[in-house]
C-alpha positions in Angstrom: 16.8 -1.5 23.4 18.3 -3.6 26.2 21.4 -5.8 25.6 22.6 -8.9 27.3 26.2 -7.5 27.7 27.5 -7.3 31.2 30.6 -5.7 32.5 32.4 -6.8 35.7 32.9 -4.5 38.6 36.7 -4.4 38.0 36.2 -2.3 34.9 34.8 0.5 37.0 37.7 0.6 39.4 40.4 3.2 39.0 43.2 0.7 38.9 45.7 3.0 37.3 44.8 6.0 39.5 45.8 6.8 43.0 44.1 5.0 45.9 41.4 6.9 47.7 40.0 6.8 51.2 36.5 5.2 51.5 33.3 7.1 50.8 31.8 8.7 53.9 28.2 9.7 54.4 28.0 12.8 56.6 25.1 13.9 58.7 22.7 16.3 56.9 23.4 19.1 59.3 27.2 18.5 59.3 28.0 18.6 55.6 31.7 19.2 55.2 33.1 22.3 53.5 35.3 20.2 51.2 33.8 17.9 48.6 36.8 15.5 49.0 35.6 14.7 52.5 32.7 12.7 51.0 35.2 10.6 49.0 32.9 10.2 46.0 34.9 12.1 43.4 38.2 13.9 43.7 40.6 16.0 41.6 44.3 16.8 42.1 44.7 19.5 39.5 45.8 17.0 36.8 43.0 14.4 36.8 39.4 14.0 38.0 38.4 10.5 39.1 35.8 8.5 40.8 36.3 6.4 43.9 36.0 2.6 43.9 32.4 1.3 43.5 31.2 4.7 42.5 29.3 4.0 39.3 29.1 6.4 36.4 25.9 6.6 34.4 24.2 8.8 31.8 20.7 9.6 30.7 19.0 8.9 27.4 17.7 12.5 27.3 19.5 14.7 29.8 18.5 18.1 31.1 20.1 21.1 29.3 22.4 23.3 31.4 24.3 25.9 29.2 26.0 23.1 27.2 27.8 21.8 30.3 29.0 18.2 30.2 27.8 16.2 33.2 29.5 13.3 34.8 26.8 11.5 36.8 27.6 8.9 39.5 25.8 6.8 42.1 27.2 5.1 45.2 25.2 2.8 47.5 26.3 1.5 50.9 27.7 -2.0 50.8 25.2 -4.8 50.6 22.3 -2.5 49.7 20.3 -2.1 46.5 17.8 0.2 44.9 14.3 -1.1 44.1 13.2 -0.8 40.5 10.2 1.2 39.4 9.1 1.1 35.8 7.6 4.7 35.8 9.1 6.7 38.6 12.5 7.2 40.3 14.0 4.1 41.9 13.7 3.6 45.7 17.3 4.1 46.8 18.5 2.9 50.3 19.5 5.3 53.0 23.1 6.4 52.5 22.9 6.6 48.7 24.9 9.4 47.2 24.2 10.7 43.7 26.6 13.2 42.2 26.6 15.3 39.1 29.8 17.1 38.1 29.4 19.9 35.6 32.4 20.5 33.4 33.4 21.8 30.0 36.0 21.0 27.3 38.5 23.9 27.3 38.7 26.1 24.2 41.8 27.8 22.9 42.7 30.7 25.1 41.2 29.2 28.2 42.7 30.9 31.3 44.5 33.6 29.2 41.4 35.4 27.9 38.8 34.1 30.3 36.9 31.0 31.1 36.6 30.0 27.4 34.9 26.6 26.8 33.7 24.6 23.8 30.0 24.6 23.1 29.3 21.0 22.4 26.2 18.7 22.3 27.6 15.4 23.4 27.8 13.0 26.3 30.4 13.2 29.1 32.9 10.4 29.2 35.9 9.4 31.3 39.1 8.5 29.5 40.3 5.0 28.9 42.0 5.1 32.3 38.8 5.9 34.1 39.8 9.5 34.7 39.2 13.0 33.2 42.3 14.8 32.0 42.1 18.4 33.4 44.5 19.6 30.7 41.5 19.2 28.4 38.6 19.8 30.8 37.5 22.4 33.4 35.4 21.5 36.4 32.8 24.0 37.5 30.6 22.4 40.2 29.6 19.1 41.7 26.1 18.7 43.1 25.4 15.9 45.6 22.0 14.4 46.4 22.2 12.3 49.6 19.5 9.9 50.9 18.8 10.2 54.6 16.2 8.6 56.9 13.9 11.6 56.4 14.5 12.1 52.7 17.0 13.5 50.2 19.2 16.5 50.8 21.1 18.6 48.2 24.6 20.0 48.6 26.2 22.3 45.9 30.1 22.4 45.7 32.1 24.8 43.5 35.5 23.9 42.2 38.5 26.1 42.8 40.7 27.6 40.1 43.5 25.1 40.9 41.0 22.2 40.2 42.1 20.5 43.4 39.0 20.9 45.6 35.4 21.9 45.5 33.9 24.0 48.3 30.4 23.9 49.7 28.5 27.0 48.5 25.0 26.9 50.0 24.3 30.4 48.7 25.2 29.4 45.1 27.7 31.1 42.8 28.0 33.0 39.5 30.8 32.7 37.0 31.5 34.7 33.8 32.1 32.3 30.9 32.5 32.2 27.2 31.0 29.6 24.9 33.2 29.1 21.8 31.6 27.6 18.6 32.1 27.8 14.9 29.7 30.7 14.7 31.6 32.8 17.3 31.9 33.4 21.0 28.9 33.9 23.4 29.5 35.4 26.8 27.1 34.3 29.6 26.7 34.0 33.3 26.9 30.4 34.6 24.7 30.2 37.7 25.3 27.6 40.4 21.9 27.4 42.3 21.7 27.8 46.0 20.7 24.9 48.2 17.1 26.0 48.4 16.8 26.4 44.6 17.4 22.7 44.2 13.8 22.3 45.1 12.9 24.1 41.9 13.7 21.0 40.0 14.0 18.2 42.5 10.6 18.7 44.2 8.2 17.6 41.5 5.3 17.6 44.0 5.3 21.2 45.3 2.8 20.4 48.1 5.2 17.9 49.6 8.4 19.9 48.9 10.5 16.8 49.4 13.5 16.3 47.1 13.7 13.4 44.7 16.2 12.3 42.0 15.1 13.2 38.5 17.5 11.2 36.3 17.6 7.6 37.7 14.4 6.3 36.1 14.0 3.3 33.8 13.2 5.4 30.7 16.3 7.5 31.2 18.7 4.7 32.1 17.6 2.2 29.4 20.6 2.9 27.1 24.1 1.6 26.7 27.1 3.1 28.6 30.7 2.5 27.7 32.6 1.2 30.7 36.3 1.3 30.0 35.7 0.6 26.3 33.0 -2.1 26.7 29.4 -1.1 26.2 26.6 -2.5 28.4 23.0 -1.6 28.9 22.8 0.4 32.2 19.8 -1.3 33.6 21.3 -4.7 32.9 24.6 -3.6 34.4 23.0 -2.2 37.6 21.1 -5.5 38.1 24.2 -7.6 37.3 26.3 -5.7 39.9 23.6 -6.0 42.5 22.7 -2.4 43.0 19.3 -2.7 41.5 16.6 -5.3 42.2 13.2 -6.1 40.7 13.9 -5.4 37.1 11.3 -7.5 35.2 8.7 -7.3 32.5 8.8 -4.7 29.7 11.2 -1.8 30.4 10.2 1.6 29.0 12.2 2.6 25.9 15.1 5.0 26.5 14.4 7.8 23.9 17.3 10.0 23.0 15.9 13.4 21.8 19.2 14.0 19.9 19.1 10.8 17.9 17.0 11.5 14.8 17.3 7.9 13.7 16.5 6.2 17.0 12.9 7.4 17.6 10.1 9.4 15.9 10.0 13.2 16.0 7.1 13.0 18.3 8.9 10.7 20.8 12.0 12.8 20.7 10.2 16.1 21.3 8.2 14.7 24.1 11.3 13.2 25.7 13.0 16.6 25.5 10.0 18.4 27.1 9.7 15.8 29.8 13.3 16.1 31.1 13.5 19.8 30.7 10.1 21.0 31.7 8.0 18.3 33.5 9.6 18.6 36.9 7.5 21.8 37.2 4.9 21.3 34.5 3.0 18.3 35.8 -0.3 17.9 37.6 1.3 18.4 41.1 4.4 20.4 40.2 5.3 24.0 41.0 3.7 25.1 37.7 0.5 23.1 38.2 -1.7 26.3 38.1 -0.5 26.9 34.6 -2.5 23.9 33.4 0.4 22.9 31.2 1.4 19.3 31.8 4.5 18.2 29.8 5.4 14.9 31.6 6.1 11.9 29.4 2.8 10.1 30.2 0.5 13.2 29.7 -1.9 13.0 26.7 -1.2 15.4 23.9 -4.3 17.5 24.3 -5.1 21.0 25.6 -3.3 20.3 28.9 -0.2 19.6 26.8 -0.6 23.1 25.5 -2.4 22.3 22.2 -4.4 25.4 21.4 -4.3 26.3 25.1 -4.3 30.0 26.2 -1.8 30.8 29.0 -3.1 31.6 32.5 -0.7 34.3 33.6 2.5 34.7 31.6 3.1 38.5 31.2 6.0 39.3 28.8 6.5 35.5 28.4 3.7 35.2 25.9 5.4 37.3 23.2 1.9 38.4 22.3 1.2 34.8 21.1 -2.2 33.4 21.9 -1.5 29.7 22.5 1.1 27.6 24.3 1.4 25.3 21.3 -0.2 26.3 18.0 -0.3 23.2 15.7 1.7 23.7 12.5 2.8 27.2 13.7 6.0 27.2 15.9 6.3 31.0 15.3 2.9 31.4 17.0 3.6 29.1 20.0 4.4 30.5 23.4 6.4 27.4 24.5 8.9 28.0 21.6 9.0 31.7 22.3 10.1 31.1 25.9 12.7 28.5 24.8 14.2 31.0 22.3 15.0 33.6 25.0 17.6 33.9 27.7 15.9 36.9 29.4 15.0 35.7 32.9 11.6 37.4 32.6 10.8 35.3 29.5 13.0 32.2 29.5 11.8 28.7 30.4 13.0 26.7 32.2 13.4 29.5 34.9 16.4 27.7 36.5 19.4 26.0 35.0 20.2 28.0 31.9 21.5 31.4 30.8 21.9 30.5 27.2 19.5 29.3 24.5 19.6 25.6 23.6 19.8 25.9 19.8 19.4 22.2 19.1 16.4 21.9 21.5 14.7 24.9 19.9 15.2 23.3 16.5 13.7 20.0 17.7 10.6 21.5 19.3 10.0 23.8 16.4 10.1 20.9 13.9 7.7 19.0 16.1 5.2 21.8 16.4 5.4 22.4 12.7 4.5 18.7 12.1 1.4 18.8 14.3 -1.9 18.8 12.4 -4.9 20.9 13.0 -5.5 24.6 13.9 -6.7 26.7 16.7 
């Protein structure tokens, strides 16, 4: 799935946007109140843009967060590089800043009748000028993950109404929003997690509790990205620009769960469960006592939920007997929890207040295709 197309660094520079001060890495205990003080991404009310040498990227199968579009970026200190790993997250140098900006396309009536946004299932993309036009899009939050000598630290920033600055909100935030789709309007509460809740997803080993990046892995980055109108494989591009070393041998396929023609139903469903569930549901994750392991390399057996009875699930079982009942999505607990937004039932526990209709459809089709019975 890799290509030999490379794109020069100049395509990533915001040549037609205003010049920005350099990126600054602040001490972990001195995180600035303003996101702009980091210099990674900025907005002036009209446009959102990346600083020079801040590289946008995307994932083959991204985590679902209430249909938010996510602009992901990475910045490395000059003359440093990340070390490639075929299975796990890359080893990034001290000073690395990873950002993720959650935003939505504005719907008709935005601002007049509330925070009305379009419900869409697509990738986030900058415009041809390397910027995001804020006439069309609304910024909600930007999360930073910064690598220090003693590990990673997370900092959540929430954008103001004027779309000119995002402010550090270590206690998180809640926003009333409306998702607009062809079928109508859905009101929901968008929740910005507090700094401690970041561990819920970014500490895949709950005994160590240390934060780690989730997205920058070979299987997630092995896909094309369009840099100013020219497509290049992201792993090839990272290597060509010198920010990634050690890429060799067979690279894991980048499976897009949303691409019905690009992979099998089994591969797509497993990719979806891996990115949305496996940060907790793995052998050392926060949900290890459940005995349900949904990571990409886990065998599809009882530990993957096949004919497995839940350990302690309460209302979350829906009176169903097995996590995954082959051939019977309507009898599977995993699907029941995906179909609900009630916090006492819904899975994942963090990161969503709405039901991911497309994800439910995919996992339902996959369970229905499984052979056997319990």
